[in-house]
C-alpha positions as CSV (number, residue, x, y, z in Angstrom):
1,M,143.9,-25.0,188.3
2,I,144.1,-28.3,188.0
3,E,143.5,-29.8,184.3
4,A,140.5,-32.5,184.8
5,E,142.4,-34.9,182.8
6,N,145.6,-34.6,185.0
7,F,142.8,-35.1,187.9
8,T,142.6,-38.7,189.3
9,S,140.3,-40.0,191.9
10,V,141.4,-42.7,194.0
11,K,139.5,-45.9,193.5
12,E,141.6,-47.8,196.1
13,F,144.2,-47.5,199.2
14,I,147.4,-49.4,199.7
15,L,147.8,-50.5,203.5
16,L,151.7,-51.2,203.9
17,G,151.3,-52.8,207.0
18,F,154.1,-54.2,209.3
19,T,156.5,-55.3,206.7
20,S,157.1,-56.5,202.9
21,D,159.5,-58.8,204.1
22,R,157.5,-62.4,202.8
23,K,158.7,-64.4,205.5
24,I,157.8,-62.2,208.0
25,Q,154.6,-61.4,206.5
26,L,153.6,-65.3,206.9
27,L,154.7,-65.2,210.5
28,L,152.6,-62.6,211.4
29,F,149.7,-64.1,210.0
30,G,150.0,-67.2,212.1
31,V,150.8,-64.8,215.2
32,I,147.7,-62.6,214.4
33,L,145.4,-65.5,213.6
34,I,146.2,-67.1,217.1
35,F,145.4,-63.9,218.6
36,Y,142.1,-63.7,216.9
37,L,140.9,-67.2,217.8
38,I,141.9,-66.9,221.4
39,T,140.0,-63.6,221.4
40,I,136.7,-64.9,219.8
41,W,136.9,-67.8,222.2
42,G,137.5,-66.0,225.5
43,N,134.7,-63.4,224.6
44,L,132.1,-65.8,223.1
45,L,132.9,-68.1,226.7
46,I,132.2,-64.9,228.2
47,I,128.9,-64.0,226.9
48,I,127.7,-68.1,227.0
49,L,128.3,-68.2,230.6
50,I,126.7,-64.7,231.8
51,Q,123.4,-66.0,229.3
52,A,123.4,-69.4,230.8
53,D,124.2,-68.5,235.0
54,V,121.2,-67.2,236.4
55,Q,123.6,-65.7,238.9
56,L,125.4,-63.8,236.8
57,K,122.0,-62.3,235.7
58,T,123.3,-59.0,237.3
59,P,123.9,-55.6,236.1
60,M,128.0,-55.8,236.2
61,Y,127.7,-58.7,234.1
62,Y,125.1,-57.6,231.8
63,F,127.3,-54.5,230.8
64,L,130.2,-56.9,230.4
65,S,128.7,-59.1,228.2
66,H,127.7,-56.1,226.2
67,L,131.7,-55.0,226.5
68,A,132.6,-58.7,224.8
69,V,129.8,-58.0,221.7
70,I,131.8,-54.9,221.3
71,E,134.9,-56.5,221.6
72,L,134.4,-59.3,219.0
73,C,132.7,-57.0,216.3
74,Y,135.9,-54.6,216.3
75,I,138.4,-57.2,216.3
76,T,136.1,-59.1,213.3
77,S,136.3,-55.6,211.6
78,T,140.2,-55.1,211.6
79,V,141.5,-58.9,211.7
80,P,140.0,-60.7,209.2
81,I,141.2,-57.9,206.7
82,M,144.5,-57.7,207.6
83,L,145.0,-61.3,207.5
84,S,143.8,-61.7,204.2
85,H,146.4,-58.8,203.4
86,L,149.8,-60.9,205.3
87,M,148.3,-63.8,203.1
88,A,148.0,-62.4,199.7
89,G,150.9,-60.1,200.1
90,N,149.3,-57.4,199.3
91,G,147.6,-54.6,201.2
92,A,145.1,-53.0,198.3
93,I,141.6,-51.9,200.0
94,S,138.7,-50.4,198.1
95,F,137.8,-47.1,199.0
96,P,134.3,-48.1,200.3
97,L,135.6,-50.8,202.2
98,C,138.1,-48.5,203.6
99,I,135.3,-46.3,204.9
100,A,133.2,-49.0,206.0
101,Q,136.1,-50.4,207.9
102,I,136.8,-46.6,210.0
103,F,133.1,-46.4,210.5
104,V,132.6,-50.1,212.0
105,A,135.9,-50.0,213.9
106,G,135.2,-46.2,215.1
107,S,132.1,-47.1,216.4
108,M,132.9,-50.1,218.5
109,A,135.9,-48.1,220.0
110,T,133.6,-45.4,220.7
111,T,130.9,-47.5,221.9
112,E,133.2,-48.8,224.2
113,S,134.4,-45.7,225.6
114,L,130.6,-44.7,226.7
115,L,130.5,-48.5,227.8
116,L,133.1,-48.1,230.3
117,G,131.9,-45.0,231.8
118,V,128.7,-46.7,232.1
119,M,130.5,-49.5,234.0
120,A,132.1,-46.8,236.3
121,Y,129.3,-45.6,237.2
122,D,127.7,-49.1,238.1
123,R,130.3,-50.0,240.6
124,Y,130.2,-46.7,242.0
125,L,126.2,-47.4,243.1
126,A,127.0,-50.7,243.9
127,I,129.8,-49.9,246.2
128,C,128.7,-46.6,247.5
129,S,125.1,-46.8,247.2
130,P,124.2,-50.7,248.1
131,L,120.8,-49.9,249.3
132,I,119.3,-48.5,246.3
133,Y,121.6,-49.8,243.9
134,A,119.1,-52.6,242.6
135,V,116.1,-49.9,242.2
136,V,118.4,-47.6,240.1
137,M,120.1,-50.3,238.4
138,N,116.9,-52.1,237.2
139,Q,116.5,-54.1,234.2
140,Q,114.9,-50.8,232.0
141,C,117.6,-49.0,233.3
142,R,120.5,-51.2,232.0
143,L,118.9,-51.7,228.9
144,Q,118.6,-47.5,228.7
145,F,121.9,-47.0,229.3
146,A,123.4,-50.0,226.7
147,F,120.9,-48.9,224.1
148,S,122.4,-45.1,224.2
149,C,125.6,-46.4,223.8
150,W,124.9,-48.6,220.8
151,I,123.3,-45.5,219.4
152,I,125.2,-42.7,220.4
153,A,128.5,-44.0,218.9
154,P,127.9,-44.9,215.8
155,L,125.4,-41.8,215.1
156,L,128.6,-39.3,215.5
157,C,131.1,-41.8,214.0
158,A,128.4,-41.9,210.8
159,I,128.9,-37.6,211.1
160,C,132.8,-38.1,210.9
161,D,132.8,-40.4,208.1
162,A,130.6,-37.6,206.2
163,F,133.2,-35.2,206.5
164,L,135.7,-37.5,205.8
165,V,133.9,-38.8,202.1
166,S,133.5,-35.3,201.5
167,Q,137.2,-35.1,201.1
168,T,139.4,-35.1,197.5
169,F,141.9,-38.1,197.0
170,C,143.7,-37.8,194.2
171,G,147.0,-39.7,195.2
172,P,149.2,-40.9,196.1
173,N,147.3,-43.7,197.8
174,H,149.4,-45.2,200.1
175,I,148.9,-45.7,203.6
176,N,151.8,-45.7,206.8
177,H,149.1,-48.4,208.6
178,F,147.8,-52.1,208.8
179,M,144.3,-50.5,208.7
180,C,142.0,-47.7,207.7
181,E,141.7,-44.9,210.3
182,I,140.5,-41.1,209.9
183,P,144.1,-39.9,211.3
184,A,146.1,-42.0,208.4
185,V,143.7,-41.2,205.9
186,L,143.2,-37.5,206.0
187,K,147.1,-37.5,205.5
188,L,146.4,-38.7,201.8
189,S,143.4,-36.0,201.0
190,C,144.3,-33.2,198.2
191,S,141.6,-31.0,200.7
192,D,142.1,-28.8,203.1
193,T,141.9,-30.9,206.2
194,Q,141.6,-28.6,208.5
195,L,137.7,-28.5,209.6
196,V,137.8,-32.0,209.6
197,E,140.9,-32.6,212.1
198,N,138.7,-30.1,214.2
199,I,135.7,-32.1,214.5
200,V,137.4,-35.6,214.6
201,S,139.8,-34.1,217.3
202,G,136.5,-32.4,218.6
203,A,134.0,-35.2,218.7
204,G,137.5,-37.8,220.1
205,A,138.1,-35.5,223.1
206,V,133.9,-35.7,224.0
207,L,134.1,-39.4,223.3
208,L,137.1,-40.1,225.5
209,L,137.4,-37.3,227.8
210,L,133.7,-37.1,228.7
211,P,133.4,-41.0,229.7
212,L,137.0,-40.6,231.5
213,C,135.4,-37.9,233.6
214,I,132.8,-40.0,234.9
215,I,135.5,-43.1,235.6
216,L,137.8,-41.1,237.5
217,I,135.1,-39.0,239.7
218,S,133.1,-42.2,240.2
219,Y,136.5,-44.2,241.3
220,A,137.5,-41.1,243.4
221,F,133.9,-41.4,245.2
222,I,134.8,-45.4,245.1
223,L,138.0,-45.3,247.0
224,Y,136.5,-42.6,249.6
225,S,134.0,-45.5,250.3
226,I,136.4,-48.1,250.1
227,S,138.6,-46.9,252.9
228,H,136.0,-46.1,255.4
229,M,135.1,-49.9,255.5
230,K,135.4,-51.7,258.3
231,S,135.3,-55.4,256.4
232,T,138.5,-56.3,255.0
233,V,136.3,-59.4,253.0
234,G,134.5,-56.0,251.7
235,Q,137.3,-54.0,250.8
236,R,139.4,-56.9,248.8
237,K,136.1,-57.3,246.9
238,A,135.5,-54.0,246.1
239,F,139.2,-53.3,244.9
240,S,138.7,-57.2,243.2
241,T,135.9,-55.9,240.6
242,C,137.6,-52.2,240.5
243,G,140.7,-53.3,239.8
244,S,140.0,-55.0,236.7
245,H,138.1,-52.5,235.0
246,L,140.6,-49.6,235.5
247,L,142.9,-51.9,234.1
248,V,140.7,-52.3,231.2
249,V,140.1,-48.7,231.1
250,T,144.0,-48.0,231.3
251,L,144.7,-50.3,228.3
252,F,141.7,-48.8,226.1
253,Y,141.9,-45.0,227.1
254,G,146.0,-45.0,226.6
255,P,146.4,-45.3,222.8
256,S,143.4,-43.8,222.0
257,F,143.8,-40.6,223.9
258,F,147.2,-40.5,222.0
259,I,146.3,-41.0,218.8
260,Y,142.6,-39.5,218.2
261,V,143.0,-36.5,221.2
262,I,146.4,-35.1,220.2
263,P,147.3,-36.7,216.6
264,K,149.5,-33.7,215.6
265,S,151.9,-34.5,218.3
266,I,153.2,-37.7,217.1
267,S,156.8,-37.6,215.3
268,A,157.3,-40.9,214.7
269,P,155.5,-42.1,211.2
270,N,154.9,-45.2,212.6
271,H,153.8,-44.7,215.9
272,N,150.3,-44.5,215.3
273,K,150.7,-48.1,213.7
274,H,152.2,-49.5,216.7
275,S,150.0,-47.7,219.1
276,A,147.2,-49.3,217.5
277,I,148.4,-53.1,218.0
278,F,147.6,-52.4,221.5
279,Y,143.9,-51.9,221.1
280,V,143.4,-54.0,217.7
281,L,145.0,-57.0,219.2
282,V,146.4,-56.9,222.6
283,T,143.2,-55.1,224.2
284,P,140.4,-57.4,222.9
285,L,142.3,-60.4,223.8
286,L,143.5,-59.3,227.7
287,N,140.0,-57.9,228.2
288,P,138.4,-61.5,228.6
289,I,141.6,-63.1,230.8
290,I,141.1,-59.3,232.8
291,Y,137.6,-59.9,233.9
292,T,137.7,-64.1,234.4
293,L,141.2,-64.5,235.8
294,R,140.2,-63.4,239.3
295,N,136.4,-63.4,239.2
296,K,135.4,-65.9,241.5
297,D,132.1,-66.0,239.8
298,I,132.9,-66.7,236.4
299,H,134.8,-70.0,237.8
300,R,131.9,-71.1,239.7
301,S,130.2,-71.0,236.5
302,V,132.7,-73.0,234.8
303,R,133.1,-75.4,237.0
304,K,129.0,-75.8,237.0
305,I,128.8,-75.9,232.9
306,L,131.9,-78.8,233.1
307,Q,130.1,-80.4,236.3
308,R,127.0,-81.0,233.8
309,K,128.5,-81.8,230.9
310,D,130.7,-84.6,233.5
311,F,126.9,-85.5,235.0
312,D,125.3,-86.1,231.3
313,R,128.2,-88.7,230.3
314,K,127.8,-90.7,232.8
315,T,123.9,-90.9,232.6
């Protein structure tokens, strides 16, 4: 039995980050800050364009605007704290702030997972059932889909966090990561973590695999429908919109599934940390680029706004 005086409750954690070398920390600060600012600008641009252009008031762009909001919230829940640690050279984070980061980041990631499933279903209806698409994906239905994603994800994450908070942390308090995540924090628990690990793995499997199944089934029907299209233009347009979504799905589900569904399969101590870089920095940066680079509607909207500003200057 542990003596009361020998028991120490952890009040803060120390995030080890990427390196302890001060020069590399400052270099990383500059690089990550640039990533962060570009990501903020890119996702804000998508939201502004979709809200400003009447022709972008379609279900696809409605869900895309929600995806941009999710990316903004997610990267803001992780990167500013990471930047402050790199600037200070100290990765100390309080226990409540660590739990709050786990909740916000986990909620946003889970919401994105569910939303990607909804977006796949939206593409399925648009390509395979175009005659009923406008009726099924009306404004009320879009709102219900989005509202469900925003409610279900935080609720399930709150349950997982409640089990995490119930654990005892008596030291050590060093986390081999640049952010707080449930698998990394659980490794420091003095309690039996088997139940929590099973709950987190189970919730992760459901929240990742269920939308992924919807995506795979939707695209199986989409590919079948595209293969029977007689119009080459229609095939190219379908592949263009679906290709962007599939690339985003690959970038999101790859590292997420690897970490949360099968966390014990990882042998390298830094593997989780390196994999997390993709969905913390790379995915939020690439999503707006992927959806806008070959999107003619977005290009047209940008040109319209630029021409409007040019006209206002001349007048």
